[in-house]
C-alpha positions as CSV (number, residue, x, y, z in Angstrom):
1,M,45.2,126.5,-9.9
2,C,48.3,125.4,-9.5
3,S,49.1,123.6,-5.8
4,E,52.6,123.9,-6.0
5,Q,54.2,126.7,-5.1
6,T,58.1,127.4,-6.6
7,T,60.2,128.1,-4.0
8,P,63.7,130.2,-4.9
9,E,67.1,128.3,-3.9
10,E,68.2,129.1,-0.3
11,R,71.0,131.6,-0.4
12,E,73.8,131.2,2.7
13,T,73.8,133.7,4.5
14,W,77.7,133.6,6.0
15,P,79.0,131.9,3.2
16,A,77.9,135.2,1.0
17,V,79.2,137.2,3.6
18,W,82.6,136.0,3.3
19,K,82.6,135.6,-0.2
20,G,81.7,139.7,0.2
21,F,84.2,140.4,2.6
22,R,86.7,139.0,0.3
23,R,85.2,141.5,-2.1
24,R,84.4,138.4,-4.9
25,C,80.6,138.0,-5.8
26,P,78.2,136.8,-3.3
27,N,76.6,134.5,-6.0
28,C,79.6,132.8,-7.4
29,G,82.5,133.4,-5.4
30,S,85.4,134.2,-8.1
31,G,84.2,137.7,-9.3
32,P,85.1,141.1,-8.2
33,M,82.6,142.4,-6.5
34,L,84.4,146.1,-7.0
35,S,85.4,148.0,-9.7
36,G,87.4,150.4,-7.9
37,Y,88.0,151.1,-4.5
38,L,84.7,151.1,-3.1
39,T,82.7,150.8,-6.4
40,V,80.4,147.9,-6.4
41,R,79.8,146.6,-9.9
42,D,76.6,146.6,-11.9
43,H,77.1,142.7,-12.4
44,C,79.3,139.9,-11.8
45,P,81.7,139.7,-14.7
46,V,82.0,136.0,-14.4
47,C,78.4,134.2,-13.4
48,R,76.3,137.8,-14.5
49,E,74.6,138.4,-11.0
50,E,73.1,141.9,-10.6
51,L,74.3,143.9,-7.8
52,H,73.6,147.2,-8.4
53,H,70.4,146.4,-5.8
54,H,72.7,147.2,-3.1
55,R,72.2,150.1,-0.1
56,A,75.4,150.2,1.3
57,D,75.5,153.2,2.3
58,D,77.1,154.7,5.3
59,G,77.0,150.9,6.9
60,P,80.5,150.3,5.9
61,A,82.2,153.0,7.3
62,Y,80.0,153.1,10.7
63,L,81.5,149.6,11.1
64,T,85.0,150.5,10.1
65,I,84.9,153.0,12.9
66,L,83.5,151.0,15.1
67,I,86.2,148.2,15.0
68,V,88.9,150.6,15.0
69,G,87.9,152.3,18.0
70,H,86.8,148.9,19.5
71,L,90.7,147.4,18.6
72,M,93.1,150.3,18.7
73,A,91.6,152.4,21.9
74,P,92.7,149.8,24.2
75,L,95.8,148.9,22.6
76,L,96.2,153.1,22.6
77,G,96.0,152.7,26.5
78,F,97.9,149.5,27.0
79,V,101.4,150.4,25.0
80,F,101.2,153.6,26.8
81,M,100.7,152.1,30.3
82,E,103.2,149.9,29.8
83,F,106.0,151.5,27.5
84,R,105.2,155.1,28.4
85,P,106.7,156.3,24.7
86,E,107.1,160.2,24.0
87,P,103.7,161.3,23.4
88,L,104.8,162.6,19.0
89,I,105.9,158.8,19.1
90,L,102.7,157.4,20.5
91,F,100.2,160.0,18.3
92,T,102.8,159.0,15.1
93,I,102.4,155.1,15.5
94,F,98.3,154.9,16.0
95,A,97.9,157.5,13.7
96,V,99.3,155.6,11.0
97,G,97.2,152.2,12.1
98,C,94.6,153.9,12.5
99,V,94.3,154.9,8.9
100,A,96.2,151.9,7.5
101,L,93.2,149.4,9.5
102,S,90.4,151.6,8.1
103,L,91.6,151.5,4.8
104,Y,92.3,147.6,4.8
105,L,88.9,147.6,6.7
106,L,86.7,149.5,4.8
107,P,86.1,148.0,0.5
108,R,85.8,144.4,2.8
109,L,83.4,145.6,5.1
110,K,81.6,147.1,2.3
111,G,81.3,143.6,0.5
112,G,80.4,142.0,3.1
113,I,77.3,144.6,3.8
114,V,76.6,143.9,0.2
115,A,76.6,139.9,0.1
116,F,74.8,140.0,3.2
117,Q,71.9,142.1,1.4
118,W,72.3,139.7,-2.0
119,A,71.9,136.4,0.3
120,R,68.8,137.6,2.8
121,R,67.3,139.4,-0.7
122,M,66.7,142.9,0.5
123,H,66.8,146.0,-1.9
124,G,65.7,144.3,-5.3
125,F,67.8,141.2,-4.5
126,S,64.5,138.6,-5.4
127,A,64.7,135.7,-6.9
128,P,64.3,136.2,-11.0
129,S,60.4,136.0,-12.0
130,A,59.7,132.8,-13.9
């Protein structure tokens, strides 16, 4: 019986999440994680790390709504109280701003969630068995 236990290498969470936020592979940081706007690749083309285990589901959308809402709602109130723009102008500016910020954040937050799952070895992102 072997008394030594092999422990898998430690995966740093925040560096992996930052790589994922940049839409890069959480393992190597150089390969693209997404093959489309929101489609996660089956594996990294650079380091061959498997990425198909992810279960991001609705998490990125919820986080996007949370962040955009918390940024734009106070800003909307401030702009309305300070500048009193015409309602149609105010609506147009904030509608475009909300859509643009949402489109910017959604793939980045998906990459961050997939990288977080990879770093924490969730949903099949476990160490390879020897």
